C-alpha positions as CSV (number, residue, x, y, z in Angstrom):
1,M,66.7,110.3,-8.5
2,F,64.0,111.2,-5.9
3,R,65.7,109.1,-3.2
4,K,69.0,111.0,-3.7
5,T,67.1,114.3,-3.5
6,E,65.5,113.2,-0.2
7,E,68.8,112.0,1.2
8,T,70.6,115.3,0.3
9,F,67.7,117.3,1.8
10,N,67.9,115.3,5.1
11,Q,71.6,115.7,5.3
12,S,71.3,119.5,5.0
13,L,68.9,119.4,8.0
14,R,71.1,117.6,10.4
15,S,72.9,120.7,11.4
16,D,69.9,122.9,11.7
17,R,67.0,120.6,12.7
18,M,66.7,122.5,16.0
19,L,66.2,125.8,14.3
20,P,63.0,127.5,15.4
21,L,60.0,126.5,13.3
22,Q,57.0,128.7,12.5
23,V,54.4,126.1,13.3
24,L,50.7,126.8,13.0
25,T,48.6,124.7,15.4
26,Y,45.8,125.0,12.8
27,A,45.5,127.2,9.8
28,L,42.0,128.3,10.5
29,Q,41.4,128.7,14.2
30,P,37.7,128.3,15.3
31,S,37.2,131.8,16.8
32,V,34.9,134.7,16.2
33,G,37.5,137.2,17.4
34,S,37.2,141.0,17.3
35,A,35.3,142.8,14.7
36,V,35.4,146.2,13.0
37,V,32.8,148.0,10.9
38,Q,33.1,147.0,7.3
39,N,30.0,148.2,5.4
40,Q,26.3,148.6,5.5
41,T,23.7,146.1,4.4
42,A,20.0,147.1,4.3
43,G,20.7,149.7,7.0
44,T,22.4,147.3,9.3
45,T,26.1,147.6,10.3
46,V,28.0,144.6,9.1
47,L,31.1,143.6,11.0
48,K,34.3,142.1,9.6
49,G,35.6,139.0,11.3
50,Q,39.2,137.8,11.6
51,S,41.2,137.0,8.6
52,A,41.7,133.3,7.7
53,H,45.3,132.4,8.0
54,L,45.9,130.6,4.7
55,I,49.5,129.7,3.9
56,G,51.1,130.7,0.6
57,V,53.4,128.3,-1.1
58,G,56.8,129.7,-2.0
59,G,57.3,129.7,-5.8
60,S,53.7,129.0,-6.5
61,K,50.3,130.8,-6.4
62,A,48.8,128.0,-4.3
63,L,47.2,128.6,-0.9
64,L,47.1,125.9,1.8
65,V,44.0,125.6,4.0
66,S,44.5,122.6,6.3
67,A,46.2,119.2,6.6
68,F,45.0,115.8,7.6
69,L,46.3,112.3,8.0
70,E,44.4,110.2,5.4
71,H,44.1,106.7,6.8
72,R,41.8,105.3,4.1
73,T,44.3,105.2,1.2
74,K,46.9,102.4,0.9
75,P,49.5,103.5,1.8
76,K,48.2,106.3,4.1
77,K,49.3,109.8,3.3
78,V,48.9,113.4,4.4
79,L,46.1,115.2,2.5
80,V,46.4,119.0,2.3
81,V,43.2,120.9,1.3
82,A,44.5,123.7,-1.0
83,I,43.5,126.3,-3.5
84,M,45.4,126.2,-6.8
85,F,45.7,128.5,-9.8
86,R,44.5,126.0,-12.4
87,Q,46.7,127.1,-15.3
88,E,49.9,127.0,-13.2
89,K,52.2,124.0,-13.8
90,V,54.2,123.6,-10.6
91,S,56.0,120.7,-8.9
92,L,55.5,120.7,-5.1
93,Q,57.3,119.1,-2.3
94,C,56.1,118.2,1.2
95,R,58.3,118.9,4.2
96,L,57.1,116.5,6.9
97,L,57.9,116.9,10.6
98,C,58.4,113.8,12.7
99,S,59.8,114.1,16.3
100,E,61.7,117.3,15.4
101,R,63.2,115.7,12.2
102,R,62.1,116.9,8.8
103,H,61.6,114.6,5.8
104,V,60.8,115.4,2.2
105,S,58.4,113.7,-0.2
106,R,57.3,114.7,-3.7
107,A,53.6,115.9,-3.7
108,S,51.0,115.1,-6.2
109,V,48.2,117.6,-7.0
110,D,44.6,116.8,-7.9
111,I,42.5,119.9,-8.8
112,H,38.8,119.3,-8.3
113,W,37.0,119.4,-11.6
114,D,34.0,121.3,-10.2
115,H,35.5,124.8,-10.2
116,F,32.6,126.6,-12.0
117,G,35.1,128.0,-14.6
118,F,37.0,130.3,-12.2
119,P,40.8,130.6,-12.5
120,Y,41.3,129.1,-9.0
121,G,40.0,125.8,-7.9
122,T,40.0,123.5,-4.8
123,A,42.8,120.9,-4.8
124,D,44.1,117.9,-2.9
125,V,47.8,118.0,-2.3
126,S,48.9,114.5,-1.4
127,C,52.1,113.9,0.5
128,P,53.5,110.3,0.5
129,L,54.9,109.3,3.9
130,P,58.6,108.2,4.0
131,P,59.3,105.0,6.0
132,A,60.8,107.0,8.8
133,C,57.9,109.4,9.1
134,Q,54.6,107.5,9.2
135,A,52.8,109.8,11.6
136,P,54.0,113.4,10.9
137,S,52.8,116.1,13.3
138,H,53.2,119.0,10.9
139,V,53.7,119.6,7.1
140,A,54.9,122.4,5.0
141,V,54.5,122.5,1.2
142,T,57.0,124.3,-1.1
143,S,57.7,124.5,-4.8
144,A,60.3,122.0,-5.8
145,A,62.1,124.8,-7.6
146,A,62.3,126.9,-4.3
147,R,64.9,124.7,-2.6
148,N,67.1,127.5,-1.3
149,R,64.4,129.0,0.8
150,D,65.5,129.5,4.4
151,K,64.2,126.4,6.1
152,A,63.7,128.3,9.4
153,D,61.0,130.4,7.7
154,L,58.8,127.5,6.6
155,E,55.2,127.7,7.8
156,F,54.0,124.3,9.0
157,L,50.3,123.1,9.2
158,E,49.4,120.8,12.0
159,V,48.4,117.4,10.6
160,Q,44.9,116.7,12.0
161,N,43.0,113.3,12.2
162,Q,46.0,111.6,13.8
163,K,43.9,108.7,15.0
164,E,41.3,106.7,13.0
165,L,38.4,106.6,15.4
166,N,35.1,104.7,15.3
167,V,33.4,106.3,18.2
168,F,32.4,109.9,17.7
169,P,31.5,112.8,20.1
170,Y,28.8,114.1,17.7
171,N,26.0,112.3,15.8
172,F,25.3,114.9,13.2
173,T,27.4,117.9,12.1
174,S,26.0,120.6,9.7
175,C,28.6,122.6,7.7
176,F,27.6,126.2,6.6
177,S,29.7,128.0,4.1
178,T,30.1,130.8,3.7
179,M,28.5,133.5,5.9
180,Y,29.0,136.9,4.4
181,N,27.2,140.3,5.1
182,Y,24.8,138.2,7.1
183,T,21.8,139.9,8.8
184,N,19.1,137.2,8.5
185,I,18.9,136.7,12.3
186,L,15.5,135.2,12.7
187,Q,16.0,132.5,10.0
188,L,19.4,131.7,11.4
189,V,18.0,131.1,14.9
190,Q,15.1,129.1,13.4
191,T,17.5,126.9,11.4
192,V,19.8,126.2,14.3
193,E,16.8,125.4,16.6
194,M,15.2,123.2,13.9
195,L,18.5,121.4,13.4
196,Q,18.7,120.5,17.0
197,L,15.1,119.2,16.9
198,L,16.3,117.0,14.0
199,G,19.2,115.6,15.9
200,V,22.2,117.9,15.0
201,N,24.6,118.5,17.9
202,R,27.4,120.4,16.1
203,I,27.3,123.2,13.5
204,V,30.4,124.6,11.8
205,I,30.1,128.0,10.2
206,Y,32.7,129.5,7.9
207,K,32.2,133.2,8.5
208,M,33.4,136.2,6.5
209,N,31.3,138.9,8.1
210,C,28.0,139.5,9.7
211,S,25.9,142.1,11.6
212,N,26.5,142.8,15.3
213,E,23.2,141.1,16.2
214,T,24.2,138.0,14.2
215,Q,27.5,138.0,16.0
216,R,25.6,138.0,19.3
217,V,23.7,134.9,18.2
218,L,26.9,133.2,17.1
219,D,28.5,134.0,20.5
220,Y,25.5,132.6,22.3
221,Y,25.6,129.3,20.4
222,T,29.4,129.1,20.6
223,D,29.2,129.5,24.4
224,K,26.7,126.7,24.4
225,G,29.2,124.4,22.7
226,L,26.9,123.9,19.7
227,V,28.5,126.2,17.1
228,E,32.1,126.3,15.9
229,V,32.8,129.6,14.0
230,V,35.8,129.4,11.5
231,P,37.1,132.7,10.2
232,W,37.0,132.6,6.4
233,S,38.3,135.9,4.9
234,L,39.6,134.5,1.7
235,S,39.1,137.9,0.2
236,E,42.4,138.9,1.9
237,Y,44.2,136.6,-0.5
238,L,42.1,136.4,-3.7
239,K,39.3,138.3,-5.5
240,V,36.4,136.2,-4.5
241,S,33.2,136.1,-6.6
242,R,29.9,136.8,-5.0
243,R,28.1,134.7,-7.5
244,A,28.2,131.1,-8.7
245,K,29.6,131.7,-12.2
246,P,32.3,134.0,-13.7
247,D,29.8,135.6,-16.2
248,Q,27.6,136.6,-13.2
249,D,30.5,138.1,-11.2
250,P,34.1,137.8,-12.3
251,G,36.7,136.8,-9.8
252,D,39.5,134.4,-8.9
253,I,37.4,131.8,-7.2
254,H,33.8,130.6,-7.0
255,Y,31.4,132.1,-4.4
256,F,33.7,133.3,-1.6
257,G,35.7,130.0,-1.7
258,Q,32.8,127.9,-0.7
259,I,34.1,124.6,-2.0
260,P,37.5,124.5,-0.1
261,A,35.6,125.4,3.0
262,L,33.2,122.5,2.6
263,N,36.1,120.1,2.0
264,D,37.8,121.4,5.1
265,C,34.7,120.9,7.1
266,L,34.3,117.3,5.7
267,Y,37.8,116.4,6.8
268,R,37.8,118.2,10.2
269,S,34.6,116.3,11.0
270,M,35.9,112.9,9.7
271,Y,36.5,111.4,13.1
272,R,34.4,113.8,15.2
273,S,30.9,113.1,13.7
274,K,29.0,110.1,12.6
275,Y,27.3,112.0,9.8
276,V,27.9,115.4,8.1
277,A,25.3,117.5,6.3
278,L,26.5,120.1,3.7
279,H,23.9,122.8,3.3
280,D,23.2,126.5,3.9
281,P,21.5,128.4,6.8
282,D,18.4,128.9,4.7
283,E,18.1,125.2,3.9
284,L,16.4,122.5,6.0
285,I,16.3,118.8,5.1
286,L,13.0,117.6,6.6
287,P,12.0,113.9,6.9
288,Q,8.4,113.3,5.8
289,T,7.6,110.0,7.5
290,V,9.7,110.4,10.7
291,D,10.6,113.4,12.8
292,S,14.4,113.4,13.0
293,W,17.6,112.7,11.1
294,S,18.3,110.2,13.9
295,E,15.3,108.2,12.7
296,L,15.8,109.0,9.0
297,L,19.3,107.8,8.4
298,P,18.8,104.2,9.6
299,L,15.8,104.0,7.2
300,L,17.9,105.3,4.3
301,E,20.8,102.9,5.1
302,K,18.4,100.0,5.4
303,R,17.0,100.9,1.9
304,H,20.2,101.9,0.2
305,G,23.0,100.3,2.2
306,A,25.5,101.6,4.8
307,D,28.3,104.1,4.2
308,R,26.5,105.9,1.5
309,C,26.1,109.6,0.7
310,F,22.5,110.8,0.3
311,Y,21.1,113.5,-2.0
312,F,18.0,115.5,-1.0
313,E,15.8,117.2,-3.7
314,N,15.6,121.0,-3.3
315,N,12.2,122.8,-3.0
316,W,12.1,126.6,-3.3
317,F,9.9,128.5,-0.8
318,P,10.1,132.1,-2.1
319,T,9.9,134.7,0.6
320,E,8.2,137.2,-1.8
321,F,5.0,135.3,-1.0
322,T,3.4,135.4,2.5
323,L,0.2,133.3,2.3
324,P,-1.9,131.9,5.1
325,P,-2.2,128.1,5.3
326,P,-5.4,126.6,4.0
327,P,-8.0,125.8,6.7
328,P,-8.1,124.1,9.1
329,N,-4.3,124.7,9.5
330,V,-3.3,127.8,11.5
331,L,-0.1,129.5,12.3
332,P,1.1,129.8,15.9
333,G,1.2,133.3,17.4
334,L,4.3,135.0,15.9
335,G,3.8,138.6,17.0
336,L,6.8,138.4,19.4
337,W,9.2,138.2,16.4
338,R,7.6,141.1,14.5
339,N,10.7,143.4,14.9
340,V,13.4,140.7,14.6
341,S,15.5,141.1,11.4
342,G,15.2,138.2,8.9
343,A,12.8,135.8,7.2
344,N,10.3,133.8,9.2
345,V,10.2,130.3,7.7
346,L,6.8,129.6,9.3
347,T,5.1,132.3,7.2
348,H,6.5,130.8,3.9
349,L,4.8,127.5,3.5
350,Y,4.2,127.5,-0.3
351,S,6.8,126.1,-2.7
352,E,7.5,126.4,-6.4
353,P,6.5,123.4,-8.5
354,V,9.5,121.0,-8.8
355,K,11.0,121.0,-12.3
356,P,11.1,117.5,-13.7
357,K,14.5,116.0,-14.5
358,P,16.8,116.4,-16.3
359,A,16.5,120.1,-15.1
360,F,19.1,120.8,-12.5
361,N,17.9,121.5,-8.9
362,N,20.1,122.6,-6.0
363,F,20.2,119.4,-4.0
364,K,22.3,119.0,-0.8
365,T,23.9,116.1,0.9
366,I,24.1,114.1,4.2
367,T,26.9,111.6,4.3
368,N,29.1,109.4,6.4
369,P,32.2,111.5,6.1
370,R,34.5,108.5,6.2
371,S,33.0,107.2,3.0
372,V,33.7,110.4,1.0
373,F,36.9,111.9,-0.3
374,V,35.9,115.0,-2.3
375,V,32.7,117.2,-2.0
376,T,31.4,120.2,-3.8
377,V,28.4,122.6,-3.4
378,H,25.9,120.2,-4.8
379,G,27.0,116.6,-4.2
380,V,30.0,114.4,-3.9
381,L,32.8,114.2,-6.5
382,R,34.6,111.1,-5.2
383,S,33.4,108.5,-2.7
384,Q,33.9,104.9,-1.8
385,K,30.3,104.1,-2.8
386,S,27.9,105.8,-5.1
387,C,25.4,108.3,-3.7
388,A,21.7,107.6,-3.5
389,W,18.8,110.0,-4.3
390,V,16.3,110.1,-1.5
391,D,12.7,109.9,-2.6
392,R,10.9,113.2,-1.9
393,T,8.1,111.3,0.0
394,V,10.7,110.2,2.5
395,A,12.7,113.4,2.9
396,R,13.4,116.6,1.0
397,M,15.0,120.0,1.3
398,Y,13.2,123.2,2.1
399,H,15.0,126.3,0.7
400,T,13.5,129.5,2.0
401,K,14.9,132.6,0.4
402,V,14.2,135.5,-2.0
403,R,13.8,134.2,-5.5
404,G,13.5,137.3,-7.5
405,Q,11.8,137.3,-10.9
406,T,10.6,133.8,-11.6
407,G,7.4,134.6,-13.3
408,L,5.4,132.5,-10.9
409,K,2.1,133.7,-9.5
410,A,0.8,133.0,-6.0
411,Q,-1.8,130.5,-7.3
412,Q,0.9,128.4,-8.9
413,L,2.6,127.7,-5.6
414,I,2.0,124.5,-3.7
415,Y,1.2,124.4,0.0
416,D,3.5,122.3,2.2
417,G,2.7,122.4,5.9
418,R,5.4,120.0,7.1
419,L,7.1,122.7,9.1
420,L,3.9,123.3,11.1
421,S,4.3,119.9,12.8
422,Y,7.4,121.3,14.5
423,S,6.0,124.7,15.1
424,G,5.1,124.3,18.8
425,R,8.6,123.2,19.9
426,L,10.2,125.5,17.4
427,T,8.5,128.8,18.4
428,S,9.2,128.1,22.1
429,A,12.9,127.4,21.4
430,V,13.4,130.4,19.1
431,S,11.7,132.8,21.5
432,A,13.9,131.6,24.3
433,V,17.0,132.2,22.3
434,L,15.9,135.7,21.2
435,R,15.2,136.6,24.8
436,E,18.5,135.3,26.1
437,T,20.4,137.2,23.3
438,R,18.3,140.4,24.1
439,L,17.1,140.5,20.5
440,L,13.4,140.7,21.4
441,P,12.2,144.3,21.9
442,D,11.4,145.2,25.4
443,G,7.7,145.4,24.6
444,A,7.8,141.8,23.4
445,R,9.0,140.5,26.7
446,R,5.7,141.2,28.4
């Protein structure tokens, strides 16, 4: 029955296969683009970035994010990262483009189970490859019921990851999602500079909007070739929640669509980076026995095995508390940064006590992306091998942010001076960036 449908569809294309196609070279172009004033946050003008170009599926509520050739399955297929309305029952078809000829295959849909209870969730739309189209350049997805749609109006995604590579231009990529109303300039620069000290040489940021000064920093790092900014204005399509759960802030999808962005970053980094880290700009995964991720990962792979995903225990460093380190430890001179917006991680060296398991803690992940199929905010949902928890004495995550009402008193916090071992190189690098981006006041330049 399916074969007949495919043959009928291909016959109908013979007379119009040269019709103009609306082909997207990539759904989400890495660009910061122009910006317009959107709103105010803490007295700082916040700029709105470009809209993400997500593709709607005719006859369905689904949105398509990006498409990739998936080499690891047998047989290989096209994997489309999508956003689906979970209650919708719809049959989808893939229209695959090979050498200007279009082929059809019936799609299968797998909605990720970690959707936090929101109506929409991240999904994998899998497109089998017909024998005559084993390396499609583009793919369009439609509802199987919408067969009479004008074929010239189809929007095609470029199929990425055409080649299965084993040599990569980057060693470590960090994926940040999503940046919204962002004004925390000092901590952003500190994080980016710390990541470089740790061995990261590529950072992908899914940006909704940010302050003008933040944009200046992003432009600086983009020009350096370190940062790739991906427009992520999902709010143009769905009502995004600003919180993690529907009872905290109702909406269509979890936390600005963070999960589809992370899965997009995983796949776009698949054959570009040896390792991928999934975390936020206010989170740093710090080794405790060595100084860099380049030294840390071989140790972890020796202990736990290669091609693994690694989980790092979260430690909260509340910015409500600014306490000096105990003697003889001293902070470096930080007066230059006095008037720069944002948190200074070097002045928040006291963490909350870690809650014993089974209490949930917001851990984050570093992984070989080629060993993983599906990721979420905290962890991996599907991988070739199981993930390993990293002992906190080997490495752990430092999460520096406002914590609000936790009931903790200053004397209950635990001093952790690990960041001070990087402070000399870090302060010099941060000050240099702030000067080059003209974010240090004139008086601080002297």
